[in-house]
C-alpha positions, 0 to 999 in steps of 0.5 A: 512365498504367498506372504512375500507376494502380499508384502511386495504388492502392499509395498507397490501400492504404498509407493504408488499412493505416496507418489500420487500424494506428492504430485504438484503442478503449477496453478493456472491462477496462482495465489497472491498476498499483498500487505501494505502499511499506510500511515498506521493502517495495515491493508492486506489483500488475498487473491488469485492471479489469472493470466491472459494466455492469448484470450480476450479478457473484457467485453462481450467477446471476453471471458469477463463480460461487461455488466456482469459480476466478476470475482476480481481474480480467480478461484476463491473470493478476493479478500481485503482487510483493513486494520482501521476505518478508511475512506475509499473514494470519499466513502467511509468503510469500517475496519474489517475483512471484505470480499471484492466483487466488480462489474467491469464496463467499457468506461466505468467499473462498479466495485462492491464491498461485502463483509467477508463470510466465505471463499465462495464468491457466488454467495455474495452476488445476491446480497447487498454490499456495504459499499459500492463505488463507480470508477473510471476505467483506463486503457493502457498501452502496455499489456499486463499478462497477469491480473494484478491488484496493487497498492500504489502511490503510498503516502503517510495517509493515502494510497490507491487500490489498483486493478490491472489486467490486459490493457485495462486498469482502474485506480481507487483512492484510499485515505486512512483515518489516522490523523486524530490518533497520531496527533493525540499520540504526539501530544501524549508522548511529547509530555516527556519525549526523546529527541527521536520522538520530537524529530518524528513528530516534526517530520510528520507535521512537516510532511503533511503540512498540518502545523509548520510552526509546531514542526519547527518547535519540535525539530529545534528541540533536537537541533538546538541540543549538543549533538544534532544530526545532519539529517535533523538539521536539514529538516529544520532548514526545509521547515524554515524554507516552507515558513518563508524564513529563507535567511534562517533556512540558508544558515541552517542548510549551511550547518547541515552541509558541514555536518553532512561533509563531516559524516561523509554522507554524500546524499545529504551533501548533495541535498544541502548543496541543492537547497543552498543554491535554491535559497541563494537565488 
């Protein structure tokens, strides 16, 4: 009888422990990860997102006082990683992982980057940052309940690092340092490239407005072939237009329109019709 009692007690303890171990509740400041490729550079941000919850956020009466270090999130230190060197607010920053601390102000924020060492954000405040910048704060009409770090306005070689919370936001410009690498890669690959590689090279040179003459040379190596695609011919027309060769651009756009109609691609039919109209004026 005693043995049965001991077994029942042990089973009760086991069940109780298992229930406790499985208990999960929502975090007040849930973790978030942002990953964005800009050009050839990957940017990764790991942080926690506190909520307003009917509180005053910034200022002397807020939970984030002006002029004091803030972890720029909640819980552990906010971590940002760059796979390549970048320029941030016109200052150079090497590739690697960094901790972000900020000092919010009523009109200006100071943002500090420290080499990432641990998740303990307090350990960084007494150290010297590898980079610090001052950024103007903006007041927003739309209230943001959850603190947000975002990478917006992404182009082939730039983005903005945005902090948004309550009615305040800051936006930090970032420019990648990939241009030389990309141009060297283009020259290397184009020693024996495929049509798609020629087209990608032309697309990059045209979109970045670096070398329109070579952009045209590259795209025409594709469009002068036996089976050019409608989108490739459309790009040739755009490049010719930007080179102020409008008569040629009009002829090429008309060819792209025919190919688009044949392929039943309504989007490029509309794009070519719009381009032809602008070139005909």
